[in-house]
C-alpha positions, 0 to 999 in steps of 0.5 A, a space after each residue: 500500500 502506498 504512503 498516500 493511501 495509508 495517510 488517507 486511511 489514517 485521516 479517515 479513521 481519525 475523522 470517524 473517531 473524532 466525530 464519535 468522541 465529540 459531545 454536545 455542549 448540553 444534555 437537555 433543553 431548559 423550559 422558560 416562561 415569564 412569571 411575575 414579569 421575570 424569566 422562570 426556568 424548569 427542566 424539560 427532562 427528568 431530574 434524576 441525579 446520577 450517582 457520579 453527580 451526587 453531592 455536586 450541588 446545583 448551579 444556575 447561570 445567565 449570560 448575555 449572548 450579544 456581542 457587546 453584552 456584559 457576559 455573566 448576568 447572574 450566577 448562583 450555586 446551591 449545595 443542596 436544592 431545598 425546594 420542589 424540583 423545577 420540572 414544570 412551569 408551576 415549580 420553575 426557578 425565577 431569575 435572580 433568586 439568591 442562594 444561601 451557599 454561593 452567589 457568585 454574580 448577583 442578578 443584573 437587570 435583564 435587557 429586552 430584545 437581546 439574546 440571553 442564555 440560561 443554564 442549570 449545571 451540577 447534579 441536574 446535568 448540563 441543561 440550557 436554553 437561549 432566549 430573548 425577552 420581548 414585548 408585544 404590541 401591548 407592552 406585555 413581556 414574552 420570551 422569544 427564540 434565538 437564531 444564530 447566523 455566522 455564530 452571532 445570536 439574534 432574537 426572533 419574533 417567534 415565541 419560545 417553545 418549551 420542547 426538547 429539541 
């Protein structure tokens, strides 16, 4: 076998291995609704804590996804979640709650019409949602989706769907 055929075979083998080894950045999608004027988050997947994550606590983080954004808008960590698990809109976690354990970044005012991302981490796995806070023609807040074009996040007009995608 020629040296060039060996190099091509090795490259194809490596490419196949790398594509199999790569993982997605998040395990699940977070649901989000507006509750008392603020975004409120819940898991769209069961919150069964795998043995390897037990004792890791739960983190919640909000980031600006706009190019000129301010980065971290809120970041808290709970050693142990003491409330009802946020698995429905009725039991969601409202933006800005404080933790008795660690408030790394107190909640900042959230911008309207700017792409944002929220994530749960730790014992609940890696879950995320990207969204925008928008206002309708009557001034009522709603959450819209985010689309990316050439890596740049942009708000859509379409209301956010709380589905696992």
